[in-house]
C-alpha positions as CSV (number, residue, x, y, z in Angstrom):
1,X,16.8,-16.9,-33.4
2,X,13.8,-19.0,-32.0
3,X,11.8,-18.0,-29.2
4,X,8.6,-18.5,-27.4
5,X,5.9,-17.6,-24.6
6,X,5.9,-21.1,-22.5
7,X,2.9,-21.0,-20.4
8,X,-1.0,-22.8,-19.3
9,X,-4.3,-21.0,-20.3
10,X,-2.0,-19.0,-21.8
11,X,-3.6,-18.7,-25.7
12,X,-4.9,-14.9,-25.2
13,X,-1.6,-14.1,-24.6
14,X,-0.1,-10.5,-26.9
15,X,3.0,-11.9,-25.9
16,X,3.5,-12.9,-29.7
17,X,1.9,-9.6,-31.6
18,X,4.4,-7.8,-29.7
19,X,7.7,-9.4,-30.4
20,X,6.6,-10.6,-34.1
21,X,6.3,-6.7,-34.6
22,X,9.1,-5.8,-33.4
23,X,11.6,-8.4,-35.2
24,X,9.8,-8.0,-38.3
25,X,10.0,-3.8,-38.0
26,X,14.4,-4.7,-37.6
27,X,14.2,-7.2,-39.4
28,X,15.5,-9.5,-37.7
29,X,15.8,-13.4,-38.6
30,X,13.5,-15.2,-35.9
31,X,10.0,-16.3,-34.4
32,X,8.3,-15.8,-31.5
33,X,5.6,-18.6,-30.8
34,X,3.2,-19.6,-27.4
35,X,4.0,-23.3,-26.0
36,X,0.2,-23.9,-24.2
37,X,0.4,-27.0,-21.4
38,X,0.7,-28.8,-18.4
39,X,2.2,-30.3,-17.6
40,X,5.5,-28.9,-19.4
41,X,8.7,-31.0,-20.1
42,X,11.3,-28.0,-19.8
43,X,14.1,-30.0,-20.0
44,X,12.7,-31.8,-23.6
45,X,11.8,-27.9,-24.3
46,X,14.1,-25.7,-23.2
47,X,16.5,-28.0,-26.0
48,X,14.6,-26.1,-28.9
49,X,14.6,-22.7,-28.0
50,X,17.5,-20.1,-27.5
51,X,15.8,-17.6,-25.6
52,X,12.2,-17.3,-24.4
53,X,9.7,-15.2,-21.7
54,X,8.4,-17.3,-19.2
55,X,4.6,-16.9,-17.0
56,X,2.3,-18.9,-14.8
57,X,2.6,-21.2,-13.5
58,X,6.0,-21.1,-14.2
59,X,7.7,-18.7,-13.1
60,X,9.2,-20.3,-10.6
61,X,8.6,-23.8,-11.9
62,X,11.1,-23.3,-14.8
63,X,14.3,-21.9,-12.6
64,X,15.9,-25.7,-11.6
65,X,16.3,-26.4,-15.8
66,X,17.9,-23.1,-16.3
67,X,22.3,-22.9,-16.2
68,X,22.1,-19.6,-14.2
69,X,20.1,-17.0,-13.1
70,X,20.9,-13.3,-12.9
71,X,21.1,-11.7,-9.2
72,X,18.3,-10.8,-10.3
73,X,16.3,-13.5,-10.7
74,X,18.1,-15.3,-7.9
75,X,17.2,-12.3,-5.4
76,X,13.2,-12.2,-7.1
77,X,13.2,-16.6,-7.2
78,X,11.1,-16.3,-10.2
79,X,11.9,-16.2,-14.4
80,X,9.7,-14.2,-16.3
81,X,12.4,-14.2,-19.4
82,X,15.9,-16.4,-20.6
83,X,18.1,-16.0,-23.0
84,X,21.2,-17.8,-24.3
85,X,24.3,-16.9,-23.2
86,X,27.7,-19.0,-24.2
87,X,25.8,-21.6,-24.8
88,X,23.9,-21.6,-21.7
89,X,20.3,-20.4,-20.8
90,X,20.1,-17.2,-18.7
91,X,16.9,-16.9,-16.5
92,X,15.9,-13.2,-15.8
93,X,13.2,-11.6,-14.6
94,X,12.1,-7.7,-16.6
95,X,8.4,-8.0,-14.5
96,X,10.4,-5.5,-11.9
97,X,11.4,-3.8,-14.1
98,X,8.6,-2.7,-16.0
99,X,6.5,-2.0,-12.0
100,X,9.4,-0.1,-11.1
101,X,9.4,2.1,-13.9
102,X,5.8,2.6,-13.8
103,X,6.4,3.4,-9.6
104,X,9.0,5.4,-10.0
105,X,6.8,8.2,-12.2
106,X,4.0,8.0,-9.0
107,X,5.8,10.4,-7.0
108,X,4.0,10.5,-4.2
109,X,4.5,6.8,-3.4
110,X,4.2,6.0,0.7
111,X,2.9,2.1,1.1
112,X,2.5,-0.7,-0.6
113,X,0.0,-3.6,-0.6
114,X,0.4,-6.3,-3.6
115,X,-3.0,-9.0,-4.4
116,X,-1.0,-12.3,-5.1
117,X,2.3,-14.8,-4.1
118,X,4.1,-16.0,-6.9
119,X,6.5,-14.5,-9.4
120,X,4.4,-12.1,-10.3
121,X,4.2,-10.3,-6.6
122,X,7.6,-11.1,-5.6
123,X,9.2,-8.9,-8.7
124,X,6.7,-6.2,-7.4
125,X,7.6,-6.3,-4.1
126,X,11.8,-6.3,-5.2
127,X,10.2,-3.5,-7.7
128,X,8.5,-1.8,-4.1
129,X,11.8,-2.5,-2.1
130,X,14.6,-1.2,-4.4
131,X,11.8,2.4,-4.7
132,X,12.2,2.5,-0.9
133,X,8.4,2.0,-0.6
134,X,7.3,-0.3,2.5
135,X,5.3,-3.2,0.5
136,X,3.2,-6.5,1.6
137,X,1.9,-9.3,0.0
138,X,-1.4,-10.7,0.7
139,X,-2.5,-13.4,-1.0
140,X,-5.1,-16.6,-1.3
141,X,-3.4,-19.0,-0.9
142,X,-1.0,-19.6,2.9
143,X,2.0,-18.2,2.7
144,X,4.5,-17.9,6.5
145,X,6.3,-14.9,5.1
146,X,2.6,-12.8,4.9
147,X,1.8,-10.3,6.6
148,X,-1.7,-9.5,5.5
149,X,-4.6,-12.2,5.3
150,X,-6.2,-11.9,2.3
151,X,-10.1,-12.2,4.7
152,X,-8.1,-9.1,6.7
153,X,-7.2,-7.0,2.9
154,X,-10.0,-4.4,3.4
155,X,-8.8,-3.1,6.6
156,X,-5.8,-1.9,5.4
157,X,-6.7,-0.8,2.6
158,X,-6.4,3.1,4.1
159,X,-2.9,3.0,4.4
160,X,-1.8,2.3,1.2
161,X,-1.9,4.3,-2.0
162,X,-0.4,1.5,-3.8
163,X,-2.0,-1.2,-4.8
164,X,-1.0,-3.9,-7.2
165,X,-2.8,-7.8,-8.6
166,X,-0.3,-10.1,-9.1
167,X,-3.4,-12.8,-9.2
168,X,-5.3,-14.3,-11.9
169,X,-8.5,-12.2,-10.3
170,X,-9.7,-10.0,-13.1
171,X,-9.1,-12.1,-16.2
172,X,-12.2,-12.3,-19.0
173,X,-13.7,-10.0,-16.5
174,X,-13.8,-13.2,-13.4
175,X,-13.4,-11.2,-9.8
176,X,-11.4,-8.6,-8.3
177,X,-9.2,-9.3,-5.8
178,X,-11.4,-6.0,-3.8
179,X,-14.8,-4.3,-3.1
180,X,-14.0,-1.0,-3.0
181,X,-10.7,1.4,-2.9
182,X,-9.4,3.8,-0.7
183,X,-10.8,7.1,-0.4
184,X,-7.9,8.8,-0.6
185,X,-6.2,8.9,-4.4
186,X,-3.8,5.9,-5.5
187,X,-2.2,4.2,-8.0
188,X,-3.4,0.9,-8.9
189,X,-0.9,-1.3,-11.1
190,X,-3.2,-4.6,-12.6
191,X,-0.8,-7.1,-14.2
192,X,-4.0,-9.0,-16.1
193,X,-4.8,-7.6,-19.0
194,X,-7.1,-9.9,-20.7
195,X,-9.3,-8.1,-21.0
196,X,-7.4,-4.4,-20.7
197,X,-10.7,-2.5,-18.8
198,X,-10.6,-5.3,-15.8
199,X,-12.9,-4.8,-12.9
200,X,-9.6,-3.9,-11.2
201,X,-9.0,-0.8,-13.8
202,X,-12.5,0.7,-14.0
203,X,-13.3,0.4,-10.0
204,X,-9.7,2.6,-10.0
205,X,-11.0,5.2,-13.2
206,X,-14.8,5.6,-11.5
207,X,-12.9,6.1,-8.1
208,X,-10.5,8.9,-9.6
209,X,-7.7,6.8,-9.2
210,X,-4.2,7.1,-11.0
211,X,-3.9,4.0,-12.8
212,X,-1.5,1.6,-15.2
213,X,-3.3,-1.7,-16.8
214,X,-1.9,-5.1,-17.5
215,X,-0.6,-3.9,-21.1
216,X,0.7,-1.6,-19.9
217,X,3.0,-3.8,-17.6
218,X,3.0,-6.4,-20.9
219,X,4.8,-3.8,-23.2
220,X,7.2,-2.8,-21.3
221,X,8.8,-6.0,-20.3
222,X,8.1,-7.0,-22.8
223,X,10.3,-4.1,-24.4
224,X,13.7,-5.1,-21.8
225,X,13.1,-9.5,-22.7
226,X,13.4,-7.9,-26.2
227,X,16.9,-6.6,-25.4
228,X,18.2,-9.1,-23.7
229,X,17.4,-11.5,-27.0
230,X,18.6,-8.3,-29.5
231,X,20.4,-6.2,-27.6
232,X,17.7,-3.1,-29.0
233,X,15.4,-1.2,-26.6
234,X,11.9,-1.3,-28.3
235,X,10.3,2.6,-28.4
236,X,6.8,2.0,-26.3
237,X,4.8,4.4,-28.5
238,X,4.8,2.2,-31.2
239,X,4.2,-0.6,-30.0
240,X,1.5,1.0,-28.1
241,X,0.3,2.7,-31.6
242,X,0.9,-1.1,-32.5
243,X,-1.7,-2.7,-30.6
244,X,-4.8,0.2,-30.3
C-alpha cells in the first residue's frame, strides 16, 4: 500500500518515522512518504496513493477531490486521513479522536478555548462537543462564527479550564497563543510538536498545569489512521519509546 502525508512546509514531519516503524513492526507491504508542495494538484496526486494523511494547509482544500467523507469528517468539515474502500477514496478525521482521548481523561472538564479556526480547530471543537464541554474558538483571522476575537482572548482565560492551541504558533519556537495562563489548574493541549516543548508547553509547565504536547496528539491520530489502512490498532507505548 502506497501512503503519504500531504502538506506544505512539513519537512519536519514525524509521520513517516511513525508509520515506517509500524509497517516494519507488523511486516506489512507498504510505504509512507512526505508530499511537501504548494500548490497541490490533488486530482493528479491522489491517483497514485491508496491512503494517507493531510495536514496544514490542506485539511479543508482536499475535500472536493475525495469521493466521499465519513459522517465525522462531514460534520467537522476537515479531513486529516483518507483511505481506499471499494475503489473510492474516503476522507476521515482522526485528529478529533486523538483530542477526545486526551480530554476524556481530564476529570474536571468544564469550558474550553480553542486557538485557531482551521481544520485542526474544527476537529477539537467537534471532540469537545461530543464530550459535552462548552467551547469557543478564537482565531487571528476574522471569521463570523468565532465567539471571541483574538484581541480579547486574554480577557476570557479565567472562564476556561481547557486550552487547545490549533494554530502554528510555537512552531520552531516562534510565538505563543497567550502571554499568560489562568491562575486555576487547566488542561493545556498544544497541537504543535516541533519542538515538543513549545513556548506554550513551557508556560503551562511553569504554571503547574496539566499538559498534552503535540507529539502525543500526533501519535494518537496516527494510530487511528493506521487502523483505517491496515485494520491494526498499534500500541501507543511502543511508539512513544521509539520516538524518544
